N, C-alpha and C positions, 0 to 999 in steps of 0.2 A: 566773389571774394576780391577785395582790393589787393593789389600787389605793387611792390616798388622794387625795381632792380637797380643795383648799383655795381659799377665795375664790370670788367670784361668777363668775370667768372660767374656773373648772374647769381650771386648769393641771395637767396630769397628772404625777404622781409615781409611778414604778413601783419596786417593790423586787425583783421577779423576773418574767420574765427581764430581762436588761439589753441594750438595743440600743445599739450604738456608732454615733453619728451622725457623719457626715463634717464636717470643717472647722468650720462654724458649728454649735455644739451648741445654740444657742438657735434651734430650728427655727421657721420662719415659721408653720407650722400648729400648732395646739394640739390636734390630733386625738388620740384614744386609740389606743394600740397594740392591734391586734386579735389575738386568740389564733389566728386562722386564718392569720396571716402565716407566711411560710416560716421555720420555726425555724432552718434552716441559716444564715440571714442575721443571726440574733440572737446577738451575741457576749457572753459573760459578762464583767461588769466587777467584779472582786474578789469572785467568788462562792465557793461552798463549795470549789471546786477551786483556790483561791488558794494559791500555794506558801507554805510556812511561813517562807520567807526574807524575805518582804516586811515591812518595818518600818513603824511608825507614821509616821515621817518620809517614807518613800517613798509611803505612801498619801496623806499630805497633799499632797505634790507632784503626785500624780495628780489629786487633787481640784481643785487650782488650775488644772491644765492643762484640765480639763473645764469650769472656769468661764471659760475663755478668757483667763487671765492671761498677758500677754506678758513683763512685766518685774518683777523683784524688786530693790529698792534697799535697801541696809542696810550694817551694819558687823558683821563676823563676830566670834565669840568662842568660847572653849572649851565653854561651857555649851550652845551650840547647834550644835556641830560636825556632828552627824549630820543635823540639819535643813538646814544649809548645804550639806552634801554631796549630799543628796537633791535640793535645788533645782538645784544645779549640774549634776547628771546628768539633768535633765529638759529639756523643750523651752523652758522659761522662761529668758530671758536674765537672768543674775544680775550685778549691778553692786555692787562693794564701794566704799562712799563713805568719806569721811574723818570724817564726823560724822553721827550718826543724825538730827538735825534736818534737815540738808541732804538726806538720803535721803528723808525724809518729804515735804519740799517738792517734790522732784523727782518723787516718786510721784504727788503731787496734780496736778502740771502734766502729767505723762504721761497721766493719766486724761482730762484735758480735751482733750488733743491727739488722742487716738484713740478716746475713749469706751469703753475697755475697763478692767475693774478691774485695779488694781495691788497689789503686795505690798511691805510694808516688813518687813525682818527685823532683829532685834536680839538681842544676848546678854542675860544677866540683869543685874539691878541698874542701873547707870548707862546701859546700853544702852537700857533701857525709858524711864527718866526723860529721857534726852537726846532721845528721839524725840517726847515728848509735845507740845512746842510745834508741831511740824510736823503732828502728827495733829489737834491742836486746830484748826489752820488748815484741814486737809482736811475736818473736820466742818463748819466755818463756811462753807467755799466750796461744799459740796455734792458732794464727790468720792466715788467708790467705792474705798476703800482697805482692805486687810486687813493688820493687824499680826500677824506671827508672832514671838513672843518666847520666850526660854528662861526657866525658873524652877527653883528648887532642888527637887530630888527629895524626896519626903515623908520618907524616913528621916533626911535631913540637916537638915531644917528646925529652926530654933531652936538649932543647934549651931555657929553662927559659921562657916558655910561661906563660901568665897570668893564675893564678890558675892552674898551670900545674898539671895534674892528670895522672900519669903513674907510672911505676915501679921505676922511678927515684925519685919520691916524696912520694909514698905510698907503703906499703907492698902489694904485690898481693895476698899472701896467706890469706884467711879469708875474704877479702873484695871483690876481683874479682874472687874468686874461692869458690866452695862449701866447707862447713865446719861447725863449731860450730855456726856461725852467720847466714849463708844463707844455706837453703836446696839445692839451685841451684843458681849458679852465672856464668855469661858468658859475655865477651866483644864481641859485634857484630862488626865485621870488614867487613862484606859483606852481601848483601841482600840474598845471597844463603843460609845463616844460618837460615833464618826466619822460613821455614817450620818445621824444626826439633825443634826449640825453641818453636814454637806454640804447637807442639805435646806434648812436655814435660810439658808445663804449663797446657794444657787442661787435661791431665791425672792426674797431681798433684792436680788440683782443684776438681776433682771428687773423690779423695781419702779421707777417713776420717782423721780427725786431721788437724793440722796447716801446713802451707807451706809458707816460706818466700823466695822470689827469688830476684835476682839483675841482671838487664839487663843494662850493661854499653854501651853507644852508643857514639862513637867519633863524634865530631861536624861535620866533613866533611861527615861521613857516613850517618848522619841524612838526609842530602839533596840529597844523591845519589839516582838514579832512580832504581825502581824495574823493571827488564826486564827478561822475560823468567823464572820467579819464581812463583810457584803456592803454595799458603798457603792452607793447607787442611781444609775442613769443617769437624769437628769431631763430631760424634754421640757418646757422652760419658755420660752415666748415672751414677749419684752418687750411690754407692752401699755400704751396710753395711759389715763390717768385722765380720763374724760369727765364733763362736768357733766350734771345732770339737765335734762330738757326744761323744767321749771319755772324753773330757774335761767337757762337760755338765754333763755326768753321774758321774764323779768323784766329781764335785762340789755338786751335789745333795746328794751324799753319805756323804760327809763331813758336809754339812749343816743340814742334817737330823739326825746326831748323837747326837745332843744336842742343847740347845738354842744358837742363834746367834744374833749378832747385825749387823746393816748396817751402813757403814761409807761412806757418800755421798760426792763426790768431783765435781768440775766444769765440768769435762769430762762427767758427767751424766746429764747435763742440758737438753738434749733432751729426757730424759726418765722419766720425773717427774711423769706422770700418772702411768706408770708401776711400779715404785719404791713404790709409795703409795699403789698400789694393793698388791705388794709383802709384804710390812710391815704389812698391815691389814690382809692378809691371814695367815701369819706366826706368828704374834704377836711380831716381832722383834723390839727391840729398835733402834732408828735412831739417829745418830750423823752426823755432817757435818763439812767440812772444811770452813774457812772464805769465800772462793770463791763459796762454795756450798750453801750459805744461800738462803733459799726460794725454793730450788728444792723439798725438802720435807717441807710441811707447818710447820712453827715454832710454830703455835698455836695448832698443833695436839697433842693429849695426849701421843703418842708414840715418840714424839721428845724430846730428852734428852738435847741437847745443841750443841754449836759450840766448836770445838777443836782448840787448837793452839792460835795464836796471837789474843787477844781480846776475847778469848773464855770463857766458863762457867765452874765453879767448879762442877756443877751438873754432868758433864761427869765423873769426877774422883769419885764422890759419887756413881754413877751407877756402875762403874768398881769395886769398893770396895764392895758394898753391894749386887749387883745382877750380878755378873760377867758372861758374856756369855762364852760358850766353844770356839767359834770362832767368827771372825768378817769378814763379806763380804765387801770388799773394792771396791768401784765403782768409777773409774775415778778420783782418786787423787794420787799424787806421794808420799804422806805422808812425805813431806819434813819438814824442821824446822818450817816454818810458820803454818803448819797444825798440827804437832805432837810434836814439840820440841824434837823429838826422845825419848819421855818419855816411860820408861818401864811400867809405870802404865797403859798405853793404850793398852798393849799387852795381849790378852786373852790366856788362858792356851793352847788351841789347835792351836793357830796361825791364819793366815790370808788365806782367799780365795781372791786373788787380781786380779781384772779384769781391763784391760786397753788396748787401741789400740796400745800402744807402748810396745813391748815385753821386752824392757830393764828396765821398771819401777818396776815390782814386785821384791821384795827382796832387793832393793837398800837401802831404808831408814832404814830398820831393817834387816841387813844381817845375824844376828844370830837367827832370828825367823823363825819357820817353816811356809813356805809360798807356797801355790799352786797357781801358776800364770796362768792366762787365757788371751789369746789375743783375744779380741772381742769388737765389738760395744756394748756399755752398754745396749741400748734398746733391741737389738736382744737377748742378753744374759738373761736379766731379763724376757723377754717374754718366753724363754725356761723354766726358773725356775718356772714361774707361771703355766706352764703346768704339771710340774713334782713334785714339792714339795707339800706335804700334808698340809691340813689346821691344824693349831695349836689350841689346846683348849684355850678358853678364860682365860686370866690371871686375877686373882683377886688382884694382888700386883701392886699398882701404881708405875710408874716409876718416878725417880727424874725429876724435871723440871728446866729449866734455872732460875737462881736467878733473881728476880726483886725487888731490894731494893727500899723501899718506899722513895720518895723524901721528904725531910724535908720541913716544911713550909718556905715560903720566909722570909728572915730577914726584919727588918723594912725598911732598905734601900736596894732595890733589885738590887744592883750594886756591882761588875760586874756580868755578867751572869754565872751561874754555868753550866758546859757542860752537865750534866745529865738533867737539865731543858730544855736546847736547844734541846737535842735528843728527849725528850718527845714531844716537840712541832713539831719537824720534823716528828715523828711517826704519830701524829694526822693529820697534815695539808698536808704533802707530801706523806707519805707512804699510809695512809688509805684514804686520801681525794683527791688523784689524781692518774693518771696512769704513773707518771713520773718515768723514770729510775733514780736510785740513785747511785752515785759513791762516794767512799771515798778515799781521798789521803793517802799516806803512813804517818807514824808518829801517833801522838795522835788522829788525825782525824779518822784514820783506827780503832784504838782500841775502842774509844768511840762509833763509828757507829756500828762496828761489835758486840760489847757486848750488846748494848742497843736497837738498831733497830730490828724490828721483821717483817719478810716477809712471806707471805703465797703463793707467786707465784714465779715460776722460772723466771730468766732473768730480774728481777727488780733491783738487787743489783750487783755492780761491784767493785771489788778491785783487785789490782795487788800484788801478793804475792812473786813470784819468783824474779823479778827484783826490784820491789818496788821503782821505780824512782820518785823523787819529780818532780812534774809537769805533771805526767801521767793523773790524774783526772782533774787537772786544765784545760788541753787542750783537753783531751779525751772526755770531756763532749760535745764538739762541734760535734764530729763524732757521738756520741750516739744520740743526739737530731736530727741531720740532717737525719741520716739513718733510725731512728725509727719514724720520723715525729711526734715527741711528745716532751714534756718538758723533759729535763735532768738536774739533780741537782748534782753539785759537792760539797761535804763537804770537805773543804780543809783548810790547815794551812796557816798562814801568810808567813812562810818561802817559801812554795811552790808557793804561789801567787806572791811573789817577784821574784822567780827564772824563771818562764816560764809561762806566761799567754797569752791567745789569745782573750782578750776582743775586741780588735780592729777588729779582723777577724770576730768574732760573729756579731759585729755591721754592718760590711760591707755586710755580707750575710744574715742578719736578722735571725740568728739562735737563737731559744728560749732557750738558756742556762741560768742556774741559778748557781751562786756561793754563798755558805755560808761560809764565812771566819771566822775561829776560830782565832781571833786576840788577842794574848797574849804577843806579842813583844819578843818571844823566839822561838828557835828551841826546843820545850818543851819536846818532847820525849827524846832528848839528855840531856837536862837540868835535867829532873827528873830522868832519868836513871843513869846519873853520880852520882847524889846525893844518890840514892839507893845503887849503887855499891861502894860508899865510895871514889869516885875519885874526887879530889878537884883541883881548879885552872883553869879549862877550862871555857871559856866564851861562852855561847850559846845565849846571848841576842841580840835583834835587836832594832834599833831605832823605836819608835812608828810611825805607818804609818796609814794614813787615806785612806783606800782602796776605800771607797765610792767616795771620791774626785777624785781619779785616774780613776775610772770607768766612772764617769760622764764626765771627761775630754776626754775620748775616745768615748763618745756618747751613753753609756749604761745608764740605770736607776739604781739608787743605794740608799741605805739607811743605816744609822748607827744605831745599836741597842746597847744600854748600860744598859737597864733595862729588867729584866725578863718579866715584864708585857707587854712589847711591842713586844715580839717575834712572837706570833701567827699572829698578824695583819701584821707584815712585811712579814711573809711567805705567807699569803693569797694574799698580794699585788703582790709578786713575781710570784706566780702561775697564777694570773689573767693577768699579763702583757703579751703583745705580742712581747716584745723586750727583748734583753739580760738584765739580772737583777743581781745585786750584793747586798748581805746583809753582812755588816761588823759588826760582833758580837764581842764586847769586852768581853772576857771571863775571868773567875777566873783562873789565871795561876797556882795557887797552889793546885787546886783540883787534886789528884793523878789519873792518867788515869789507866784503867784496863790492864796494860801491864806487870804484875809481871812475867808471864811465860817467856817473852822475856829476862828479866833481869836474871832470874834463868838460862836460857839457856846460856847466855853470861858468867855467873859465872862458869858454868860447863865446858865451853870451855877455861877457864883459864884467863878471865879478872878479875883482882884483883885491890884492892884499891892501891893508890899511897903510896909507902914507905916514911917514914919521910926523909926529905932532910938532907943530911949529909954534914956538913961544911968541913969534912976531905977529901971529894972526890968530886971535881967539874968536870963536863964534859963541855967542850967548843967546839963550832963548828968553823972551820977555816973561816977566811974572804977570799972570792974568788974575 
């Protein structure tokens, strides 16, 4: 039997014979297949006896099944008809969306809901370019997503084919090659490439962290037959990336030299129990990034608050009044949405920064003393639990996230105040159901992050790196589908107009819920411009009845204009078995908790508009 070992963990890759593993093909053991095993139990997988009727498209579908892909999201087209057919006749559930970006956002959130790789499929030309924003978000969020796209067959390239997709029409660098957008990208010109492609994908899916791949398959190649090509059956176990003993020892030394805080990011989502044990063992205060909400219970007395966009002033109070010597950073890049690069969040002794990406520590704060550790968060914290001593009980209470009391309702409870809406969502959705909650970028993000409170990991999702409008509006379908539960998107009217998939949810009976903050504005832009002193820009939208639109697509919907009607509407949506939209007319003038973002923009040089001068006019030429 031929064998190929890669990496220090010796994950076995066999090319012959091929063993068909049941159910979970990522077998827990990474043992070698022994030649003495009963050969009658070893089933060939696309070996030399493969029928000549198997096409490349069929083989790719089988590859994806063996990678445990459950869902494929996309928009079909003639150039990828064969591939679409092969996926549709496999065990993978195929969902045809209305826009490729929405499909990619849904695929990203499906991955985070069930931790299994997902597929996005597109046709040639605009199919690919439409999907790029969602795939850009997938890469930034750390999802495992595989794009399958069609491209123009070699004989037709450069001849003005319909939706021609080639180096004549699109840049090859970055789209068809590995780089900033795709971890791995290749154009399949022959079935002989499939074994090596499958091997690369299988190993990548077993690695910690995200991985976004692009397989471009020319139309003619999709239907070509697989002959004398054997796809390997891979015995690849997921494995943690553990820190060296020296790194652990140094971390223990640094964290034992004085009080420390724990800064929790999204990369720590699988280590919630261990982080809580560590905090309670050491007495450390805990803060979190917006994406890290709920990993450490927000109702815990050691939780100080959320940092960054939509965060809490209690974090700065803690850093001023009870400053730690160091901060243990777990699974966050400390970028602008998390820190605003504020020096007020830097402790005197600097950071112990743990991440699976060795390029992360020290980037956000290049001038701060940082001890970087490359490790899986859970494995690292388990080591600390064994080696750090218990801390004496502290008698000094920690600052808590501010919870401003909601003023009594006015005589006419119209329009709805956003803080009243969030209180109702907290009661009915967060505490009264097991639904996943997602917040769109903009004021939806800041209101939700600041006011909602979660006690469990993986209940709250926001996108901070890319922050594309339409991510939550469409991603809520993937979350609901893959988690087999309700998923609620708190979204703005601008995002709902930009890219929604209500029709898709209706077609596939996905129990998604949209709560639309309807204020007839791009309100983060409107309020931000006002605070920054910038005048003249128009961020208003025509009033829109989203409930009417949703009902026109076959969903259930209701308009809420009064605060007294909010809870009943939320209860109706949670009880519904079909897609449901709540159109909430909110008070557009209530200032969202986004001051930190405005301060960050000002610090980067955004200034108010100078007075117009009649003496100097700038005109643009007519073209």
